[in-house]
C-alpha positions as CSV (number, residue, x, y, z in Angstrom):
1,X,0.0,0.0,0.0
2,X,2.8,2.4,0.8
3,X,4.3,2.0,-2.6
4,X,1.0,2.7,-4.4
5,X,0.4,5.8,-2.3
6,X,3.9,7.1,-2.5
7,X,4.5,6.9,1.2
8,X,7.9,5.8,2.5
9,X,8.1,2.1,3.2
10,X,10.4,2.7,6.2
11,X,13.5,0.9,4.9
12,X,16.0,3.2,3.3
13,X,17.1,0.6,0.7
14,X,13.6,-0.4,-0.3
15,X,12.6,3.3,-0.5
16,X,15.5,3.9,-2.9
17,X,14.3,1.0,-5.0
18,X,10.8,2.3,-5.1
19,X,12.0,5.8,-5.9
20,X,14.3,4.6,-8.7
21,X,11.6,2.3,-10.2
22,X,9.1,5.2,-10.1
23,X,11.7,7.4,-11.9
24,X,12.2,4.7,-14.6
25,X,8.4,4.5,-15.2
26,X,7.7,8.3,-15.1
27,X,10.7,9.2,-17.3
28,X,10.2,6.3,-19.7
29,X,13.7,5.1,-19.1
30,X,15.3,8.5,-19.3
31,X,16.3,8.5,-15.6
32,X,18.3,11.5,-14.3
33,X,21.8,10.7,-13.3
34,X,21.0,11.8,-9.8
35,X,18.4,9.1,-9.5
36,X,20.8,6.5,-10.8
37,X,23.5,7.7,-8.4
38,X,21.0,7.5,-5.5
39,X,20.0,4.0,-6.4
40,X,23.7,2.9,-6.6
41,X,24.5,4.7,-3.3
42,X,21.7,2.8,-1.6
43,X,23.7,-0.4,-2.1
44,X,22.3,-1.6,-5.4
45,X,24.5,-2.6,-8.4
46,X,24.3,-1.7,-12.0
47,X,23.1,-5.3,-12.7
48,X,20.2,-4.6,-10.3
49,X,19.5,-1.4,-12.1
50,X,18.9,-3.5,-15.3
51,X,16.8,-5.9,-13.3
52,X,14.5,-3.0,-12.5
53,X,14.2,-2.1,-16.1
54,X,13.4,-5.8,-17.0
55,X,10.7,-6.0,-14.3
56,X,9.1,-2.7,-15.5
57,X,9.1,-4.1,-19.1
58,X,7.4,-7.3,-17.9
59,X,4.8,-5.4,-16.0
60,X,4.1,-3.2,-19.0
61,X,3.7,-6.3,-21.2
62,X,1.4,-7.9,-18.7
63,X,-0.7,-4.8,-18.3
64,X,-1.1,-4.3,-22.1
65,X,-2.0,-8.0,-22.5
66,X,-4.6,-7.7,-19.9
67,X,-6.0,-4.5,-21.4
68,X,-6.3,-6.1,-24.8
69,X,-7.7,-9.4,-23.8
70,X,-9.6,-8.7,-20.6
71,X,-8.1,-11.9,-19.1
72,X,-9.4,-12.4,-15.5
73,X,-7.1,-12.1,-12.6
74,X,-6.1,-15.4,-11.1
75,X,-8.0,-16.3,-7.9
76,X,-4.8,-16.4,-5.9
77,X,-4.2,-12.8,-6.7
78,X,-7.7,-11.5,-6.0
79,X,-6.8,-10.1,-2.5
80,X,-4.2,-7.8,-4.1
81,X,-6.4,-6.6,-6.9
82,X,-6.1,-2.9,-7.6
83,X,-8.5,-0.8,-9.5
84,X,-7.0,1.9,-11.7
85,X,-8.9,5.1,-12.3
86,X,-10.9,5.1,-15.5
87,X,-8.8,6.3,-18.5
88,X,-9.9,8.0,-21.6
89,X,-8.8,6.1,-24.6
90,X,-8.1,8.0,-27.8
């Protein structure tokens, strides 16, 4: 819930991961050097930086697939279901 609302998680390293991931998404990969430096300074590696990019890509793929197919959410994940605000589609 904290990640979705933007509130700090309470663990500095996890907060750095959340902040960096949000920067990747919001900037469509064009992350400012200061954000990269903060991520690395929090104890993450360059390999982990690329892992974040990979996970963001997988999430985008899954979201687009769901949007196009309307596939139902697996029952096991129902408790974590999130409802996005309605979007206008061009």
